[in-house]
ZAPATI-405629 format. One record per residue: residue number from 1; x, y, z of N, C-alpha, C in turn. Coordinates in nm, 3 decimals, padded with zeros to 5 digits. Last residue first. Layout:
    n       nu       nv       nw      cau      cav      caw       cu       cv       cw
  NUM        X        Y        Z        X        Y        Z        X        Y        Z
...
//
This chain:
    n       nu       nv       nw      cau      cav      caw       cu       cv       cw
  188  -01.244   02.082   01.967  -01.373   02.145   01.937  -01.478   02.079   02.020
  187  -01.047   01.907   02.047  -01.044   02.045   02.094  -01.180   02.111   02.076
  186  -01.111   01.673   01.910  -01.114   01.673   02.056  -01.115   01.813   02.115
  185  -01.067   01.756   01.647  -01.202   01.715   01.688  -01.214   01.717   01.840
  184  -00.790   01.803   01.654  -00.882   01.913   01.623  -01.024   01.878   01.670
  183  -00.699   01.542   01.705  -00.669   01.651   01.799  -00.767   01.766   01.778
  182  -00.786   01.412   01.472  -00.835   01.371   01.602  -00.816   01.481   01.706
  181  -00.627   01.547   01.282  -00.773   01.555   01.273  -00.834   01.518   01.408
  180  -00.373   01.464   01.377  -00.407   01.607   01.369  -00.558   01.625   01.365
  179  -00.393   01.188   01.345  -00.374   01.244   01.479  -00.406   01.393   01.482
  178  -00.418   01.175   01.064  -00.524   01.124   01.151  -00.514   01.185   01.291
  177  -00.168   01.277   00.979  -00.292   01.350   00.948  -00.410   01.305   01.036
  176   00.006   01.072   01.099   00.010   01.213   01.138  -00.119   01.289   01.101
  175  -00.022   00.808   00.982  -00.082   00.842   01.111  -00.085   00.991   01.147
  174   00.087   00.790   00.720  -00.033   00.717   00.756  -00.100   00.773   00.881
  173   00.309   00.952   00.719   00.210   00.972   00.613   00.079   00.902   00.647
  172   00.457   00.838   00.928   00.393   00.968   00.949   00.288   00.997   00.842
  171   00.539   00.602   00.796   00.463   00.596   00.921   00.387   00.726   00.944
  170   00.687   00.709   00.585   00.567   00.631   00.558   00.477   00.619   00.680
  169   00.902   00.820   00.723   00.811   00.909   00.650   00.679   00.836   00.621
  168   01.034   00.593   00.793   00.970   00.672   00.900   00.869   00.767   00.837
  167   00.960   00.332   00.553   01.038   00.445   00.603   00.964   00.510   00.719
  166   00.805   00.115   00.514   00.925   00.123   00.432   01.014   00.239   00.473
  165   00.659  -00.081   00.767   00.673   00.051   00.707   00.805   00.054   00.631
  164   00.519  -00.404   00.707   00.622  -00.318   00.766   00.619  -00.183   00.694
  163   00.206  -00.563   00.784   00.299  -00.500   00.687   00.398  -00.409   00.760
  162   00.026  -00.650   00.983   00.145  -00.730   00.952   00.248  -00.660   00.863
  161  -00.195  -00.481   01.023  -00.128  -00.539   01.140   00.004  -00.610   01.108
  160  -00.265  -00.390   00.766  -00.255  -00.295   00.877  -00.174  -00.353   00.993
  159  -00.277  -00.627   00.617  -00.173  -00.528   00.587  -00.156  -00.431   00.704
  158  -00.498  -00.746   00.744  -00.370  -00.818   00.732  -00.256  -00.719   00.709
  157  -00.700  -00.558   00.708  -00.646  -00.578   00.841  -00.515  -00.656   00.840
  156  -00.731  -00.571   00.425  -00.717  -00.443   00.494  -00.650  -00.464   00.630
  155  -00.776  -00.843   00.377  -00.653  -00.779   00.330  -00.626  -00.648   00.402
  154  -01.030  -00.871   00.493  -00.917  -00.950   00.543  -00.784  -00.888   00.501
  153  -01.177  -00.694   00.329  -01.164  -00.669   00.473  -01.045  -00.745   00.531
  152  -01.161  -00.804   00.065  -01.117  -00.668   00.096  -01.088  -00.647   00.244
  151  -01.038  -01.146   00.093  -01.135  -01.047   00.051  -01.084  -00.909   00.096
  150  -00.917  -01.483   00.045  -00.896  -01.341   00.072  -01.014  -01.258   00.024
  149  -00.906  -01.780   00.197  -00.983  -01.708   00.094  -00.980  -01.561   00.130
  148  -00.735  -01.843   00.399  -00.731  -01.924   00.278  -00.808  -01.860   00.164
  147  -00.544  -01.739   00.669  -00.641  -01.694   00.567  -00.624  -01.780   00.443
  146  -00.345  -01.795   00.847  -00.473  -01.862   00.866  -00.579  -01.822   00.765
  145  -00.125  -01.660   00.740  -00.186  -01.612   00.866  -00.324  -01.671   00.889
  144  -00.196  -01.761   00.406  -00.106  -01.701   00.504  -00.187  -01.655   00.626
  143  -00.206  -01.905   00.086  -00.255  -01.910   00.224  -00.150  -01.848   00.315
  142  -00.310  -01.894  -00.257  -00.216  -01.857  -00.152  -00.282  -01.861  -00.015
  141  -00.416  -01.960  -00.504  -00.437  -02.049  -00.391  -00.345  -02.020  -00.274
  140  -00.413  -01.791  -00.714  -00.293  -01.873  -00.696  -00.307  -01.971  -00.579
  139  -00.663  -01.673  -00.674  -00.635  -01.745  -00.798  -00.514  -01.837  -00.784
  138  -00.629  -01.538  -00.435  -00.721  -01.653  -00.440  -00.695  -01.738  -00.564
  137  -00.450  -01.337  -00.521  -00.411  -01.431  -00.415  -00.499  -01.556  -00.415
  136  -00.608  -01.204  -00.718  -00.479  -01.266  -00.753  -00.438  -01.371  -00.649
  135  -00.825  -01.118  -00.559  -00.847  -01.203  -00.676  -00.718  -01.277  -00.713
  134  -00.698  -00.947  -00.381  -00.763  -01.068  -00.331  -00.785  -01.168  -00.444
  133  -00.624  -00.742  -00.559  -00.519  -00.819  -00.491  -00.577  -00.950  -00.438
  132  -00.884  -00.656  -00.633  -00.787  -00.697  -00.734  -00.679  -00.786  -00.672
  131  -00.987  -00.573  -00.388  -01.051  -00.686  -00.458  -00.956  -00.743  -00.564
  130  -00.828  -00.353  -00.338  -00.818  -00.468  -00.247  -00.878  -00.592  -00.313
  129  -00.918  -00.180  -00.541  -00.781  -00.229  -00.543  -00.760  -00.349  -00.452
  128  -01.261  -00.296  -00.578  -01.158  -00.194  -00.577  -01.019  -00.257  -00.578
  127  -01.573  -00.328  -00.546  -01.477  -00.390  -00.639  -01.365  -00.289  -00.662
  126  -01.712  -00.193  -00.335  -01.736  -00.333  -00.366  -01.632  -00.400  -00.455
  125  -01.651   00.078  -00.287  -01.704  -00.003  -00.178  -01.711  -00.152  -00.209
  124  -01.554   00.189  -00.524  -01.474   00.205  -00.402  -01.523   00.116  -00.287
  123  -01.533   00.027  -00.816  -01.634   00.068  -00.720  -01.564   00.073  -00.585
  122  -01.448   00.022  -01.158  -01.402   00.041  -01.019  -01.518   00.088  -00.933
  121  -01.528  -00.227  -01.392  -01.557  -00.093  -01.342  -01.511  -00.086  -01.197
  120  -01.298  -00.435  -01.573  -01.393  -00.410  -01.465  -01.406  -00.262  -01.432
  119  -01.094  -00.513  -01.737  -01.230  -00.517  -01.791  -01.336  -00.486  -01.688
  118  -00.872  -00.520  -01.590  -00.874  -00.420  -01.699  -01.012  -00.413  -01.763
  117  -00.912  -00.740  -01.431  -00.950  -00.609  -01.378  -00.937  -00.496  -01.479
  116  -00.811  -00.946  -01.594  -00.952  -00.945  -01.555  -00.994  -00.805  -01.511
  115  -00.536  -00.872  -01.610  -00.619  -00.883  -01.730  -00.767  -00.877  -01.699
  114  -00.461  -00.888  -01.340  -00.450  -00.761  -01.412  -00.539  -00.762  -01.535
  113  -00.499  -01.161  -01.298  -00.581  -01.065  -01.223  -00.577  -00.929  -01.291
  112  -00.293  -01.256  -01.465  -00.433  -01.286  -01.497  -00.527  -01.190  -01.424
  111  -00.066  -01.155  -01.331  -00.092  -01.117  -01.470  -00.239  -01.142  -01.508
  110  -00.091  -01.289  -01.088  -00.092  -01.142  -01.091  -00.126  -01.093  -01.232
  109  -00.068  -01.555  -01.179  -00.191  -01.510  -01.113  -00.201  -01.358  -01.113
  108   00.192  -01.556  -01.283   00.079  -01.587  -01.371  -00.052  -01.537  -01.310
  107   00.345  -01.502  -01.050   00.344  -01.407  -01.162   00.226  -01.430  -01.255
  106   00.288  -01.738  -00.899   00.258  -01.604  -00.846   00.245  -01.505  -00.961
  105   00.392  -01.933  -01.067   00.249  -01.936  -01.035   00.204  -01.799  -00.981
  104   00.659  -01.857  -01.057   00.589  -01.856  -01.186   00.438  -01.855  -01.164
  103   00.737  -01.898  -00.793   00.724  -01.761  -00.842   00.650  -01.753  -00.976
  102   00.563  -02.204  -00.750   00.652  -02.104  -00.691   00.629  -01.967  -00.755
  101   00.380  -02.391  -00.808   00.453  -02.335  -00.921   00.550  -02.226  -00.879
  100   00.283  -02.447  -00.548   00.335  -02.555  -00.633   00.420  -02.504  -00.750
   99   00.396  -02.227  -00.290   00.307  -02.250  -00.404   00.366  -02.359  -00.493
   98   00.595  -02.182  -00.111   00.502  -02.292  -00.081   00.404  -02.319  -00.195
   97   00.723  -01.954  -00.195   00.792  -02.081  -00.219   00.702  -02.202  -00.189
   96   00.627  -01.707  -00.141   00.559  -01.782  -00.247   00.625  -01.916  -00.275
   95   00.576  -01.528   00.130   00.663  -01.638   00.088   00.589  -01.722  -00.015
   94   00.545  -01.173   00.112   00.485  -01.305   00.128   00.578  -01.411   00.071
   93   00.580  -00.866   00.268   00.646  -00.965   00.183   00.587  -01.102   00.215
   92   00.409  -00.590   00.270   00.402  -00.719   00.337   00.459  -00.823   00.241
   91   00.480  -00.246   00.314   00.488  -00.366   00.232   00.479  -00.490   00.320
   90   00.408   00.105   00.289   00.413  -00.020   00.365   00.420  -00.137   00.268
   89   00.409   00.301   00.106   00.469   00.335   00.236   00.480   00.211   00.325
   88   00.468   00.314  -00.247   00.411   00.251  -00.128   00.486   00.294  -00.002
   87   00.442   00.622  -00.431   00.522   00.507  -00.386   00.458   00.445  -00.261
   86   00.113   00.715  -00.554   00.253   00.735  -00.517   00.319   00.608  -00.469
   85  -00.136   00.614  -00.618  -00.126   00.719  -00.517   00.017   00.735  -00.466
   84  -00.098   00.417  -00.822  -00.188   00.531  -00.843  -00.168   00.645  -00.744
   83   00.243   00.311  -00.888   00.113   00.298  -00.821   00.034   00.429  -00.829
   82   00.429   00.180  -01.131   00.391   00.313  -01.081   00.250   00.303  -01.021
   81   00.476  -00.066  -01.245   00.548  -00.032  -01.124   00.511   00.102  -01.065
   80   00.313  -00.123  -01.451   00.449  -00.083  -01.486   00.530  -00.040  -01.364
   79   00.049  -00.163  -01.430   00.134  -00.281  -01.416   00.279  -00.252  -01.455
   78  -00.256  -00.044  -01.335  -00.116  -00.005  -01.353  -00.030  -00.128  -01.332
   77  -00.554  -00.080  -01.497  -00.462  -00.146  -01.405  -00.322  -00.098  -01.437
   76  -00.875   00.021  -01.561  -00.735   00.066  -01.563  -00.653  -00.004  -01.453
   75  -01.152   00.019  -01.551  -01.084  -00.044  -01.666  -00.936  -00.007  -01.676
   74  -01.162   00.271  -01.315  -01.240   00.195  -01.411  -01.156   00.149  -01.531
   73  -00.846   00.240  -01.132  -00.973   00.304  -01.164  -01.047   00.221  -01.266
   72  -00.630   00.085  -01.060  -00.624   00.230  -01.041  -00.755   00.302  -01.066
   71  -00.499  -00.185  -00.922  -00.624  -00.146  -00.987  -00.645   00.001  -00.957
   70  -00.149  -00.244  -00.971  -00.261  -00.200  -00.888  -00.380  -00.159  -00.974
   69   00.174  -00.383  -00.940   00.050  -00.375  -01.019  -00.060  -00.332  -00.924
   68   00.531  -00.344  -00.926   00.398  -00.327  -00.870   00.290  -00.326  -00.976
   67   00.793  -00.568  -00.938   00.722  -00.466  -01.016   00.575  -00.461  -00.970
   66   00.944  -00.772  -00.827   00.921  -00.652  -00.747   00.850  -00.540  -00.822
   65   00.957  -01.006  -00.957   01.068  -00.913  -00.981   01.053  -00.784  -00.902
   64   00.723  -01.132  -00.900   00.844  -01.190  -00.842   00.969  -01.107  -00.870
   63   00.504  -00.843  -00.855   00.539  -00.974  -00.910   00.669  -01.021  -00.849
   62   00.299  -00.691  -00.601   00.417  -00.693  -00.688   00.441  -00.834  -00.739
   61  -00.003  -00.515  -00.563   00.069  -00.641  -00.548   00.187  -00.639  -00.644
   60  -00.170  -00.261  -00.368  -00.120  -00.319  -00.492  -00.047  -00.448  -00.460
   59  -00.407  -00.043  -00.221  -00.332  -00.169  -00.216  -00.293  -00.214  -00.356
   58  -00.465   00.246  -00.026  -00.458   00.188  -00.160  -00.366   00.066  -00.156
   57  -00.649   00.231   00.286  -00.556   00.290   00.191  -00.562   00.219   00.058
   56  -00.740   00.232   00.622  -00.788   00.223   00.484  -00.690   00.297   00.393
   55  -00.650   00.286   00.870  -00.624   00.152   00.820  -00.677   00.130   00.679
   54  -00.725   00.549   00.942  -00.587   00.521   00.901  -00.557   00.379   00.855
   53  -00.964   00.745   00.862  -00.961   00.603   00.898  -00.824   00.548   00.854
   52  -00.884   01.007   00.808  -00.996   00.983   00.899  -00.995   00.839   00.950
   51  -00.672   00.988   00.637  -00.665   01.087   00.745  -00.770   01.059   00.851
   50  -00.754   00.813   00.443  -00.660   00.762   00.544  -00.648   00.861   00.660
   49  -00.918   01.001   00.301  -00.974   00.879   00.360  -00.884   00.826   00.470
   48  -00.727   01.218   00.241  -00.857   01.239   00.304  -00.910   01.112   00.371
   47  -00.528   01.010   00.031  -00.555   01.141   00.092  -00.702   01.152   00.132
   46  -00.442   00.692   00.115  -00.534   00.766   00.030  -00.562   00.900   00.096
   45  -00.113   00.545   00.142  -00.229   00.616   00.197  -00.312   00.685   00.089
   44  -00.034   00.218   00.013  -00.006   00.361   00.020  -00.131   00.432   00.071
   43   00.117  -00.104   00.003   00.011  -00.016   00.054   00.057   00.128   00.051
   42   00.159  -00.419  -00.142   00.210  -00.283  -00.130   00.096  -00.189  -00.096
   41   00.263  -00.744  -00.091   00.146  -00.657  -00.096   00.197  -00.517  -00.063
   40   00.513  -00.916  -00.290   00.468  -00.838  -00.174   00.333  -00.773  -00.200
   39   00.709  -01.030  -00.465   00.600  -01.110  -00.405   00.549  -01.042  -00.277
   38   00.970  -00.800  -00.397   00.918  -00.911  -00.478   00.814  -00.989  -00.398
   37   01.099  -00.596  -00.269   00.953  -00.592  -00.270   00.891  -00.702  -00.355
   36   01.365  -00.640  -00.314   01.318  -00.642  -00.175   01.166  -00.646  -00.167
   35   01.388  -00.594  -00.582   01.393  -00.734  -00.539   01.342  -00.745  -00.395
   34   01.176  -00.352  -00.714   01.282  -00.382  -00.622   01.275  -00.528  -00.583
   33   01.011  -00.103  -00.833   01.069  -00.226  -00.885   01.191  -00.254  -00.799
   32   00.836   00.153  -00.886   00.839   00.053  -00.780   00.884  -00.078  -00.844
   31   01.071   00.336  -01.099   00.938   00.297  -01.055   00.951   00.196  -00.942
   30   01.289   00.512  -01.203   01.287   00.440  -01.076   01.146   00.415  -01.027
   29   01.265   00.658  -01.434   01.359   00.547  -01.434   01.353   00.463  -01.307
   28   01.085   00.859  -01.374   01.051   00.763  -01.479   01.142   00.642  -01.478
   27   01.108   00.865  -01.013   01.121   00.927  -01.143   01.087   00.822  -01.248
   26   01.023   00.842  -00.728   00.983   00.755  -00.837   00.990   00.831  -00.969
   25   01.090   01.036  -00.553   01.159   00.909  -00.537   01.132   00.817  -00.655
   24   00.906   01.227  -00.632   01.048   01.250  -00.662   01.127   01.120  -00.649
   23   00.674   01.113  -00.531   00.687   01.129  -00.675   00.833   01.150  -00.714
   22   00.727   01.130  -00.257   00.712   00.999  -00.319   00.728   01.007  -00.470
   21   00.729   01.408  -00.229   00.851   01.333  -00.200   00.844   01.196  -00.266
   20   00.460   01.459  -00.294   00.568   01.510  -00.379   00.698   01.437  -00.354
   19   00.329   01.331  -00.079   00.306   01.285  -00.215   00.417   01.333  -00.308
   18   00.428   01.484   00.136   00.456   01.341   00.130   00.439   01.289  -00.012
   17   00.316   01.732   00.067   00.461   01.718   00.077   00.500   01.571   00.065
   16   00.045   01.668   00.088   00.100   01.711  -00.042   00.251   01.696  -00.043
   15   00.029   01.609   00.363  -00.003   01.507   00.263   00.055   01.543   00.127
   14   00.101   01.858   00.467   00.181   01.740   00.499   00.157   01.631   00.396
   13  -00.110   02.018   00.371   00.027   02.044   00.328   00.118   01.925   00.354
   12  -00.324   01.897   00.511  -00.322   01.899   00.364  -00.180   01.920   00.313
   11  -00.245   01.949   00.777  -00.264   01.812   00.731  -00.260   01.803   00.579
   10  -00.248   02.228   00.776  -00.122   02.157   00.801  -00.132   02.014   00.751
    9  -00.523   02.268   00.737  -00.428   02.315   00.636  -00.294   02.246   00.652
    8  -00.618   02.165   00.979  -00.658   02.101   00.854  -00.562   02.141   00.741
    7  -00.505   02.348   01.155  -00.466   02.206   01.164  -00.501   02.134   01.035
    6  -00.641   02.582   01.072  -00.495   02.573   01.063  -00.446   02.430   01.067
    5  -00.905   02.515   01.135  -00.868   02.543   00.996  -00.718   02.531   00.975
    4  -00.879   02.492   01.413  -00.923   02.378   01.334  -00.884   02.396   01.187
    3  -00.802   02.754   01.475  -00.714   02.643   01.509  -00.749   02.520   01.427
    2  -01.025   02.899   01.398  -00.900   02.921   01.327  -00.800   02.809   01.353
    1  -01.207   02.790   01.586  -01.233   02.780   01.443  -01.103   02.796   01.363
//
């Protein structure tokens, strides 16, 4: 019992430490805005949920300048580069050069998706951050990895299997709490 409680406490502290480090990396002057992250899908872990199911997390999309946008809650879209759950730990850079309008078409679709989702209620199971990104990708007619029509599940697994980690810390933020919880469950 004490071992399980101790492991759970370590997992909470690890997650809090990771979140604080991400917040420090993103001062008011350094939001998620990077040419390296232009036209990318951006992923960050969700405390508690990612600990149990490590392929589920928070998803955002960046414009052609690398500024992140994400559906953060009911009628709320962050479009200033500051994601709801801290700095992204994974990114999947997509090639928008195949789009007829190239980066302008990408930016217009992200902007329109932001406008639509500012008028939507957030539902964690049916209309969430993954839905927002899918809406933008479908609006621009983007195709990748054999996917022509995006949805929450396709995006979840696309990012899980194809996105790169932005740091070693990002890898541990996604998998360490899960492994600790798994270890505790196996011991009990």
